[in-house]
C-alpha positions, 0 to 999 in steps of 0.5 A: 788564420793569416788574416786573423794573425795579421790583424792581431799583429797590426793592432797589438803593434799599434797599441804597444807602440802607442803605449811606449810613446806615451810612456816616454812623453810622460816620463820626460814631462814627469822628470821635468816637473820633478826637477822644477819642483826640486829647484823651487822647493830648494830655493825657497828653503835656502831663502828661508834658512838664510832669513833665519840666520839673518834674524839670529844675527840681527838679534845679536846685533840689536843686543849690541846696539842696546848695550852700547847705547850712550845713555844706557843706565848700567853700561855707562855707570862705574858699577862693575857688579851691575854690569856683570849682572846685566851681561850674565842676564843677556847670556842666559836669555839666549843660547847664542852667547858664550861670554861678554868682555869689556876692554879699556881704551888701550885694548886690554881686557878688564872684565869677562863674564867667564873670567878668562883672558883678563889682561889680554889685548886686542888693540890691533884687531878690527873688532877693537879699532872699529868699536873704539870709533863708536861703530858696531862691528861683527865678524864676517868669518867665525874666529877661533877663540883660545879662551873658549876653545871653539869658533865664535862670531864676535860682535863689538861696540863702544862703551860710554861713560856718563859724559858720553865719552868712549871709555872702552869696548864691549865684545860679545862672543857668540856661538856658531851652533844656532847657525849650524842647527838651522842648516842641519834642520833644513838640509838633512838630506843635502850637502850644504855649505855657507861661503863668505863673501871672500869665498871661504867655506865657513859652515858645512854640514858634511865636511868639517875638514873643508872649513876655512878653505876656499870654495871650489864652486862659483859663488855667483852662479845661480844654479848649475849641475855636475855629474852627481849633484844638482847644486843651488845657491842663495845669497844672504840679505840684510835684516832690519838693522843687521846689514848682512854678512854677504854669505852665500849658501850652496846646497848640493842634492844628489841626483839619486834623490831624484832618481828614486822618485823616478824609479818608483814612478817607473815601477808604477807605470810599468805595472799599469802599462803591462795591464793595459798592454795585456788588455789591449792584446785580449781586445786585439784577439777578440777584434781580430776574430770579430773581423776575420770570422765572417770572412772565413765563413764567407770563404767556406760557403763559397767553397761549398757552393763551388762543390754544388752544395747551396748554403747561406752565409751566416750574417754576423760581425760588423754591419759591413760584413753583414751586408756582404753576407746578404749580397753573397746569399742573394747572389748564390740564390740567383745562381 
């Protein structure tokens, strides 16, 4: 029994230790693969989302280029009614637009598609001073509009007369909702911020109280993690004529998200490992019997011969134990 027990302990120990070592290696590799897959998929999603945002901004930028062209047949005319019809048509073409306004050379609002804020002045603002010089302007940070009672991103450009002289400024107030929709659609299970080039949080899908406050994160850092989150980032790029706002998207993914996959895999691995270990133990018991039984028979036969009772050893077990039994039988016959 001692030999059988020793064989059982040794074989089972080797099997269990091997299973544990393989399990540790597999889990280490699996976690590394999960982390790499998470990094790759998140960075791809960040880039595609930023591209979608840039595309949306490009469309508004391109519309402003069209409307402020110095040979535009309607915008260079003196027909206010036709201008309103045209601007209303642009509003209806995209849910991005909230309103259009036209300001004269002094920065006073003279026309608005919603007829709000007439006679308000913007002569001291960058959107007016840039556009009045014949350039296209757009907000790098959303601006709250008291007339519209919400945050907007404004685009502006010069308004020309038929002699190609600048006679005012056109301003398009656009909604931030398309950008918010992109973030919410792409990162439903992640905490996502968009940060301006100056480090101000301008969009967030989880904490509206943080809007227009400085970011706590290192914007220029490619990737880092804290105790609770994996954090990834990407920087907005230009898109055709749109020169980019230089925004950075930061995505925080809870480590619990990764651990859930790990736990599921661990449960599966534990079940499979248990089945394997039980199987190995059964095999160890059978193998130990196979090895120890012929030796025990040999021992018992030797005791019988010692007591004067000749008996042959049954040939069983491995080839070596069968050869040993044959040699023992030959020896006992010679005696």
